[in-house]
SETORVEX-845734 format. One record per residue (C-alpha): x negated, y negated, z. Coordinates in steps of 0.5 Angstrom, whole numbers, plus 500, padded with zeros to 3 digits. Layout:
% residues N
R     u     v     w
R     X     Y     Z
...
***
This chain:
% residues 469
R     u     v     w
R   500   500   500
R   498   493   498
R   500   486   501
R   499   480   498
R   500   473   502
R   502   468   497
R   506   463   501
R   507   461   508
R   499   463   509
R   496   458   514
R   502   453   513
R   510   454   514
R   513   452   507
R   513   457   501
R   514   463   504
R   513   469   499
R   509   476   500
R   508   481   496
R   508   489   498
R   506   494   492
R   508   501   494
R   509   507   490
R   508   504   483
R   513   498   485
R   512   491   487
R   517   488   492
R   517   481   494
R   519   478   501
R   522   471   500
R   521   466   495
R   521   460   498
R   520   453   496
R   513   449   498
R   514   443   501
R   509   437   503
R   505   432   499
R   509   431   493
R   504   432   487
R   501   438   491
R   508   441   492
R   510   440   485
R   504   443   482
R   504   449   487
R   511   451   486
R   510   451   478
R   504   456   479
R   504   463   476
R   507   466   482
R   513   464   480
R   513   469   474
R   518   474   475
R   516   480   470
R   512   483   475
R   516   484   481
R   521   490   481
R   526   487   487
R   526   481   492
R   528   482   499
R   531   475   502
R   530   474   510
R   535   468   510
R   537   462   506
R   533   456   508
R   530   453   502
R   523   454   504
R   524   462   504
R   529   462   498
R   528   455   494
R   524   458   488
R   529   464   486
R   532   460   480
R   525   459   478
R   523   467   479
R   529   469   475
R   528   463   469
R   521   466   468
R   523   473   467
R   525   477   474
R   530   482   472
R   531   486   479
R   536   485   485
R   535   480   490
R   537   484   497
R   540   480   503
R   546   479   507
R   553   477   505
R   552   470   509
R   545   469   506
R   548   470   499
R   554   465   500
R   549   460   503
R   545   461   497
R   550   460   492
R   551   453   495
R   544   451   497
R   540   453   490
R   545   449   486
R   544   443   491
R   536   444   490
R   537   445   483
R   541   438   483
R   535   435   487
R   530   438   482
R   533   435   476
R   534   428   479
R   527   427   481
R   524   429   475
R   529   424   471
R   526   419   476
R   519   421   474
R   520   421   467
R   523   414   467
R   516   412   469
R   512   416   465
R   516   414   459
R   514   407   460
R   507   409   461
R   507   413   454
R   506   420   458
R   510   426   456
R   516   428   460
R   516   433   466
R   521   439   466
R   525   440   472
R   522   447   476
R   529   449   475
R   536   447   473
R   543   448   475
R   544   453   470
R   538   457   472
R   541   457   479
R   547   459   477
R   544   465   473
R   540   467   479
R   546   468   483
R   548   474   478
R   542   478   481
R   544   477   489
R   546   484   492
R   549   483   499
R   548   488   505
R   551   489   512
R   546   489   518
R   544   495   520
R   546   499   514
R   540   503   510
R   539   502   503
R   534   505   498
R   531   500   494
R   527   506   490
R   525   513   492
R   521   513   498
R   523   506   500
R   529   504   504
R   531   497   507
R   535   495   513
R   537   488   515
R   537   487   522
R   540   480   525
R   534   475   526
R   539   470   530
R   535   464   527
R   541   462   522
R   547   464   519
R   546   471   515
R   538   471   517
R   535   478   518
R   529   481   520
R   527   486   514
R   525   493   515
R   522   497   510
R   521   505   512
R   516   507   507
R   514   515   504
R   508   513   500
R   508   518   495
R   500   518   494
R   498   520   501
R   505   523   504
R   505   518   510
R   511   515   513
R   510   508   515
R   515   502   517
R   513   495   515
R   517   490   519
R   517   483   516
R   520   478   522
R   523   473   517
R   524   467   522
R   525   469   529
R   531   466   532
R   532   464   540
R   537   467   545
R   543   463   547
R   543   459   540
R   550   456   540
R   555   459   534
R   550   465   532
R   548   472   536
R   542   473   539
R   536   476   535
R   537   484   535
R   531   487   538
R   527   492   534
R   526   497   540
R   523   503   536
R   517   499   533
R   513   499   527
R   507   500   524
R   505   494   520
R   508   487   522
R   508   481   518
R   510   475   523
R   512   468   523
R   508   463   528
R   512   456   527
R   512   455   535
R   506   460   537
R   503   455   541
R   509   452   545
R   515   453   549
R   522   450   548
R   526   447   554
R   532   451   556
R   538   449   551
R   543   447   556
R   537   441   558
R   537   439   551
R   545   438   551
R   544   434   557
R   538   430   553
R   543   429   547
R   548   426   552
R   543   421   555
R   541   419   548
R   548   418   546
R   550   414   552
R   543   410   552
R   544   408   544
R   551   406   545
R   550   402   551
R   545   398   547
R   550   397   542
R   546   401   537
R   547   407   532
R   544   414   533
R   541   417   526
R   540   424   526
R   536   427   520
R   538   435   520
R   538   441   516
R   545   442   512
R   545   449   514
R   544   451   521
R   542   445   525
R   548   440   523
R   553   445   525
R   549   446   532
R   549   439   533
R   557   438   531
R   558   444   536
R   554   440   542
R   557   434   540
R   564   437   540
R   563   440   547
R   560   434   550
R   566   430   548
R   571   435   550
R   568   434   557
R   568   427   557
R   560   426   557
R   560   422   551
R   565   416   549
R   569   415   544
R   565   413   538
R   565   415   530
R   561   421   528
R   560   422   521
R   557   428   517
R   554   424   511
R   551   430   507
R   555   434   501
R   551   440   502
R   552   440   510
R   560   440   508
R   560   445   503
R   555   450   508
R   560   449   514
R   565   452   509
R   561   458   509
R   560   458   516
R   568   458   517
R   568   464   512
R   563   469   517
R   566   469   524
R   563   476   524
R   556   473   526
R   559   469   531
R   557   470   538
R   562   471   544
R   561   463   547
R   564   460   540
R   569   466   540
R   571   464   547
R   571   456   545
R   576   458   539
R   581   461   544
R   581   455   549
R   579   448   545
R   585   444   542
R   582   443   535
R   581   451   534
R   575   449   530
R   568   448   532
R   566   444   526
R   571   439   527
R   575   435   532
R   578   428   532
R   572   423   532
R   568   427   526
R   569   425   519
R   565   429   513
R   564   424   508
R   564   426   501
R   563   420   496
R   557   416   495
R   562   410   496
R   564   413   503
R   556   414   505
R   555   407   503
R   560   404   507
R   557   407   513
R   551   401   512
R   556   396   514
R   558   399   520
R   558   394   526
R   559   398   532
R   556   404   535
R   556   411   531
R   553   417   530
R   550   419   523
R   548   426   522
R   545   427   515
R   540   431   511
R   534   432   509
R   532   434   516
R   525   432   515
R   527   425   511
R   524   428   504
R   530   425   501
R   538   425   501
R   543   420   504
R   539   419   511
R   534   415   507
R   539   410   506
R   541   409   513
R   534   409   515
R   532   404   511
R   538   400   514
R   537   401   521
R   530   403   522
R   528   396   524
R   533   395   529
R   531   396   536
R   538   398   539
R   538   404   534
R   535   411   535
R   532   416   530
R   533   423   533
R   529   429   531
R   531   436   533
R   527   440   528
R   520   441   526
R   517   436   522
R   512   439   516
R   505   435   515
R   505   429   510
R   513   428   511
R   516   422   513
R   519   425   519
R   512   427   521
R   510   420   521
R   515   418   525
R   514   423   530
R   507   421   530
R   509   414   532
R   507   411   526
R   509   403   526
R   510   402   519
R   513   407   514
R   515   407   507
R   522   408   504
R   523   408   497
R   517   404   496
R   518   399   501
R   514   398   508
R   519   397   514
R   517   396   521
R   519   402   526
R   523   398   531
R   528   404   533
R   527   408   538
R   524   415   536
R   526   421   540
R   525   429   539
R   529   434   542
R   526   441   540
R   531   445   544
R   535   445   538
R   530   449   534
R   533   455   531
R   526   458   532
R   523   462   538
R   518   459   542
R   511   462   544
R   514   467   549
R   520   469   545
R   515   471   539
R   511   475   544
R   517   478   547
R   519   480   540
R   513   485   540
R   513   486   547
R   520   490   546
R   517   495   541
R   516   502   544
R   511   503   538
R   506   497   537
R   504   495   530
R   497   498   528
R   496   492   523
R   499   485   525
R   499   479   520
R   501   472   522
R   504   467   517
R   509   461   517
R   505   457   522
R   500   451   522
R   493   454   524
R   493   452   532
R   500   455   532
R   498   462   529
R   491   462   532
R   495   461   539
R   500   467   538
R   495   471   535
R   490   471   541
R   497   472   546
R   498   478   542
R   491   481   543
R   491   479   550
R   498   480   553
R   500   486   549
R   493   489   547
R   494   489   540
R   487   490   536
R   488   489   529
R   491   482   528
R   490   478   522
R   491   471   520
R   491   471   512
R   489   466   507
R   493   464   502
R   493   469   496
R   489   474   500
R   490   481   499
R   490   487   504
R   490   495   503
R   494   498   509
***
């Protein structure tokens, strides 16, 4: 068996790994690379977006850094099946179309400038037509139902508790060349216990021989979720007392729904005042509809909430408004009274949130709240690192608004959660590969797995590095 690490190796974005066994090549995830625009533009068009040598793709979950290059793969010749959970398939139907729209608009903007300079135009990485074509290749599977990919290779998806439909990927392999029977586990993104809405991550208690494991928060611990809700209550009330508005850049899938649910509970308990709350993200609106279609993944807390809440809707209540049109979004910039605006993108790399930020970032009454990890070289990262002057749409702005960070809403396991993911395995992995993390986080987790659990063969692979295992 050979494993090659294409993306999310010593970085977080662009998850993509190749497993070659029994004459077949299985791709694990096919994510979009994010970060510096010029670098990511070129890397996303690399030869590893070719599909002719891939026999099948297994997708751990729908986030764009795990799924965002799938239309490119299909466009470039991929003819195999894409296996994932049914919820992930439904989310991708919305998210990949949205990603394609962004690709088209970004290239259109760049090409206007290139035309003025007499330069040849770029083509988008993929189009909406490519995204629609890619959906023909998806095969939805239920959790805990083994499925034969090829002779000698069986796939099982286990609930990862990270977002709607997320999965740990288990490959049970009978190698034809050696006769060996071995198991490979790809963690995908590992969730946290007690995240609202979705169930806790399912343990893989019988263990594995080979482990490919994420390390996003491998060097830090999260505060308790209830503490984060108290902090959200504080931030809302303090912002309102100053007469300001609260801007929350949030991923349209998962984080937006968690925040809506948290604000719903705070308002129901009388912990925050009556004030308008706007979800200004068409993608968030559409993905929330997908959440409503999959109550089979809800946890007990939200089931109980549905039984007792007057609105009978965890994603909507009296103060909440989902904006749709551009005109509705622009109207928010004229608000003179406090409000909460939740909008994508979560790292301030595009979307309607940038317009709201441009109009409010210099006013000290306002607050910008981050609830997720911010990738290097993004506007979100610059604000979290307290830069005092930032550029938005090419213009410089003084940062007057307060910047707050609430990591407790993260959908990723922290260092202890990652260690515990391996600790519960009765059969510890003989080979462990640490991916999907910055260098410090990956190194910290690797050391902990060696020191705390006694794992002997723990490697942090470089991009494009291959291993015979």
